[in-house]
Each structure stands twice: as structure tokens, then as C-alpha cells.
N, C-alpha and C positions, 0 to 999 in steps of 0.2 A: 445545906447549900442551896442556893437559888438554881432552879432548873435552867434558866436562860444562860447563866454563867457557865454551867457545865456544858450545855449544848454549844455555846460559842467556843469554848475551849476545845471541844471535840472537833468542831468544824475547822478550826485553825490547825489542829494537830495533823490533819491529813494532808494539808498543803504540801507537807514535806515528802510524802511518798509518791511522787508523780513521775511520769515518764514520757510521754510523747505528745506531740500536738499536730494539728492539721498540716499536711504537706511538709512534714519533716524531711530533710534531705540528708543523704550521706555526707558526713563531714561537718554537720551542724553541732552546736553545743546546746545543752539544755540546762537551765538554772532553775532550781526549785527550792522551796523552803516553807517553814511554818513556824510561827511564834505563838505561844500560848501563855496567857496570864490568868490566874484564878485566885480570887480572894476567898479564903476558907472561913467565912463568917466570923471574923474577929479572932480566929485562932491561928492565923498565919496566912501565907500566900505561897503560890507556886508560879515559877517562871520557867518556860521550857521552849526548846526548839526541837522538833521531832520529825525529820531531821532537816538539815540544810545541805544541799549537794549540787554537784556539777557532773554532767554526763556527756558522753560523746556518741553520736549516732553513727553506727557502723554500716547501716543501710537505712531504709525508710521506716523501719519499725523496731530495730534492736538498739538499745542504749545500754552502755555500761559506764560506770564512773565511781566516784567516792562520795560518801556523805558522812555527816557529823551530827550528833544529837546531844543535848544536855537537858537536865532537869534539876532545878534548885528549889528547895523548900525552906521557908523561913517561918519562925514562930511569931506569936503576936507581938513580941518585943522587937522584931526585925532582925533577929539573929539567925544566921544560916544553920539549919539543923541537918539537912541531907543534901548531898550533891552527887549526881550521877552523870557520867559521860559515856559516849560510845562513838566509835569511828570504824569505818571499813568500806569495802567495795559493795556495789550493788549491780544487778543485772536485770533488765526488763525487756519484755517482748510485747508487742501490741497488735491488735486486730481491729481495723476500722470497721465500723458499722455505718455505712453511708458516709456523708460528708461532714457530719456534725458530732459523731460519737465514736468512741473506741473502748475496747476492753483491754486492760493491761494486766500482765502478771509480773510481779517484781519479787526478787530474792535479795535479801541483805545478809551479809556475814560480818559481824562486828566484834571488835575487842571492846570490853566494857570495864570501866573502873569508876571508883567513887569513894565517898566517905558517908558514914551514917552515924546517927546519934551525936552529932558534933556539939561541942560545948557541954558535954556531959562526961562523967567518969567512964561510961561504957562505950565511948567513941572508938571506932576502928575504920580502917580503909579496906577496900576489897578490889578484886579484879577477876576477870573471867571472859566468857564469850557469849554471844547471842546469835542465833540463826533464825531467820524469819522469812516466810513466804506469804504473799497476800495478793488479792485481786483489787483492781482499781477501775472505776468507770470514769472516762474522760469526756468532757463536753468542750468542743473547740469553740473558742471565743473570737478567733480571727487574729491576724497579725502575729502569729506564733504563740499566742496565749491560750491556755487551757485551764478549765476548772476541773478538779479531780476529787473523787470520793472513794475512800477506802471503807469497806463495810465488814470485813472479817479478816482473820489471820490464823496461821499455824506457826507457832514459834516456840523456841526452847532457849532458856537463859540459864547459865551455870556460873556462879561466882563463889569465890573463897575469900574469907577475911584474913587479915593479918593479926587478929586478936589471939589471945592465948588458946581459945577453943577452936581456932581455925573455922569460924562459923561458915557453913556452907548454905547457899541458897540456890535452889533449883526451881525454876518456874516454867511450866508448860501451859501454853494458851492454844486452844482450838475452838474456833467458832466465832459467834457474834456476841459481843457485849459492849459496854460503854467504852472500854479501853481499846477496842479494835475498830472503832468508827472514827472517821475524821474527814475533813474537807481541806482542799488546798488549791494552789495554782502553780503553773510552771510557765516558763518562757523559753522559746527556742531562738537561738541566735545563729544565723548563717555565717559561716566563715568564708563563703565564696563571694567574689565580687559580682555585683549585678552587671548583666551585659546590656 
């Protein structure tokens, strides 16, 4: 895999996990999201959103809302081989560092479902849950825009398949690695009329 493609994918991945921007006001909405495309060196491709969401500011630093993520992998022939989705609420709190930076803590609680080994005799679907907590560093760009970077996470995912063996998959992530890094953007929209 080309390093620049991996890095670009990771940068876009984080866009999704954002939460506050400069001068956020109670009653504002925050929209955020990230799309990632990765060509796997002629063996297939991956297209994902990790995640796309909308949140509501309960005060100048606390946001809660819903987000949705998906990940689809295709083989070299262009056939879908794996598909994963997750949806659920998120909560975040932020602490401003001067006028241009903030540290954000976010928690996601998601229902997970998907299909694996599609177009093969071993294909099965699965569902389960995912809990995730992670820090984000935000750089305020002005006019409600922010660039955000996620650099580590603590998460646990548990899924069970509908195949004959009831295949169970438990994944625990703690710390920093390629899958825990990403960059993204968010946009705040004020619901109050300007005076």
C-alpha cells in the first residue's frame, strides 16, 4: 500500500469524530463527517464514512447527538466483499486553549451490523455493539469551521454472526496506532437569529 494513500485515508477518517468550534453557542447545531477512499494496490478498494453526524450544543462546550458510520470493501473485480455499519449517540465536552485551539473528549455508543465474506459460501451477517472514547485536538478556522485530529482511542466491539457457528468477534483497542489516528472538519450552525 502506498503510504500517502494510507495517510490521506487516516486524515479523512478523523473528520468524523469532531465536536466543537470557536464561539459555539448554546442552541447551535454541529455538522461533521469524514469520507475515506483507499485503493488496495489492485486487490480491491475501501470506501468509508467514519462517521457522519449531527450534534446539539447544550452550552458553549457540551455537544450530544447521533452519528452514523459505514465501511465497504470490494475485491479487484469490483464485487462487494465486506460491509459494516454503525449508528448511535455521541457525547463530547471541550476545553478551549486560547482563541484558536481546544481539547475535546468524545464518547460513542453504537449498534453495529454488517456482512462479511460476501459472494462466497462462507458469507454471514452479524450484529453487536461498540463503545468508544477518544480525545480530539481542534484548530479553529473561523466562521464556525474547525479542523480536528483524533490521535488515540479506547474502544471495545462485540459482534455475533448468524452463521451456524455463531461466530463471535471481540475487539479491544487501547492506545495509538494507524486505525486510531485521523483528521476531519466540523461546521457549527447557529439556530438563533442575528440581532
